[in-house]
MIDRENZA-916341 format. One record per residue (C-alpha): x, y, z; residue number from 1. Coordinates in steps of 0.1 Angstrom, whole numbers, plus 5000, padded with zeros to 4 digits. Example, Ala and Ser with C-alpha at 12.3 -4.5 7.8 and 13.67 -1.06 7.14 Angstrom:
2
xx:yy:zz:num
5123:4955:5078:1
5137:4989:5071:2
//
This chain:
152
xx:yy:zz:num
8496:7469:3303:1
8523:7471:3282:2
8554:7501:3290:3
8562:7523:3267:4
8593:7509:3250:5
8580:7474:3251:6
8551:7488:3230:7
8575:7506:3207:8
8597:7476:3200:9
8564:7455:3198:10
8548:7480:3173:11
8582:7479:3150:12
8586:7440:3156:13
8551:7438:3142:14
8551:7455:3114:15
8584:7447:3101:16
8566:7411:3103:17
8538:7421:3080:18
8561:7438:3055:19
8584:7406:3052:20
8553:7384:3049:21
8524:7400:3035:22
8539:7434:3019:23
8569:7417:2995:24
8564:7428:2957:25
8535:7448:2962:26
8533:7478:2940:27
8522:7501:2970:28
8556:7492:2985:29
8584:7522:2986:30
8617:7502:2985:31
8631:7534:2995:32
8614:7532:3029:33
8615:7507:3062:34
8596:7505:3090:35
8604:7527:3122:36
8587:7539:3153:37
8598:7574:3156:38
8588:7613:3172:39
8576:7592:3206:40
8560:7614:3238:41
8540:7610:3265:42
8508:7628:3265:43
8481:7625:3290:44
8489:7593:3303:45
8496:7578:3267:46
8526:7569:3244:47
8521:7587:3208:48
8545:7577:3178:49
8545:7580:3141:50
8549:7544:3127:51
8566:7547:3091:52
8558:7520:3070:53
8566:7516:3033:54
8534:7516:3024:55
8518:7543:3051:56
8523:7567:3080:57
8503:7568:3114:58
8500:7585:3144:59
8498:7556:3169:60
8487:7558:3206:61
8493:7535:3232:62
8461:7539:3258:63
8471:7547:3293:64
8444:7527:3308:65
8429:7495:3305:66
8393:7512:3289:67
8405:7511:3255:68
8408:7468:3259:69
8369:7467:3260:70
8364:7489:3229:71
8355:7470:3197:72
8383:7468:3171:73
8374:7491:3145:74
8357:7517:3165:75
8372:7552:3163:76
8375:7573:3193:77
8387:7609:3195:78
8418:7622:3211:79
8423:7656:3223:80
8455:7668:3214:81
8472:7703:3222:82
8464:7716:3188:83
8438:7697:3177:84
8416:7667:3182:85
8420:7635:3159:86
8399:7606:3155:87
8417:7571:3160:88
8408:7535:3149:89
8410:7509:3176:90
8430:7479:3169:91
8442:7449:3188:92
8474:7425:3182:93
8485:7398:3207:94
8518:7409:3209:95
8514:7449:3209:96
8480:7447:3228:97
8454:7474:3224:98
8465:7508:3204:99
8451:7532:3182:100
8460:7546:3149:101
8451:7577:3132:102
8463:7578:3094:103
8486:7606:3084:104
8498:7596:3046:105
8477:7566:3031:106
8507:7560:3009:107
8543:7565:3006:108
8552:7564:2971:109
8563:7599:2966:110
8586:7598:2995:111
8623:7598:2982:112
8640:7583:3014:113
8637:7574:3049:114
8655:7606:3062:115
8624:7627:3044:116
8595:7603:3064:117
8616:7609:3092:118
8614:7645:3092:119
8579:7649:3080:120
8570:7623:3109:121
8587:7648:3135:122
8576:7676:3123:123
8538:7665:3123:124
8545:7658:3158:125
8560:7690:3166:126
8528:7710:3154:127
8503:7684:3168:128
8518:7694:3201:129
8522:7732:3200:130
8520:7749:3231:131
8483:7757:3239:132
8497:7793:3252:133
8514:7802:3221:134
8504:7816:3192:135
8489:7784:3170:136
8505:7781:3139:137
8485:7774:3105:138
8485:7739:3101:139
8491:7728:3064:140
8477:7700:3048:141
8498:7667:3043:142
8515:7675:3005:143
8521:7710:3016:144
8540:7696:3045:145
8555:7673:3025:146
8564:7693:2996:147
8572:7726:3019:148
8546:7743:2997:149
8524:7768:3016:150
8529:7784:3048:151
8531:7769:3082:152
//
């Protein structure tokens, strides 16, 4: 099984390669952004991070056991996070291994810069992991989180 730092490094390297080899010149690419993995934390035996790319932002999990290695690619699995349950898609790569991803933003064209994308990613992680014993904050939709409109 891949260790957490190796997982993050492999994830980053894979998506940098995808950008360089397959995404150049596509209109969905936000030229103000780069591939970055941020907000990493351990949860229930898994490593969870946010993957920022110039074309999407996903919550990504490295499963804490080999049991996911038997789940077919493209299947959906649910992870119960402290604040809500999210559905993840199973993916597999030779370098990364098996990983799970949940879409946070399907497009990144409206993000003005990398710092804003990073702040949104880190705030999303913070809100997903609110302590169960604290009063829950109202989760805002993605647009409201990004634009600052709506309470939270």
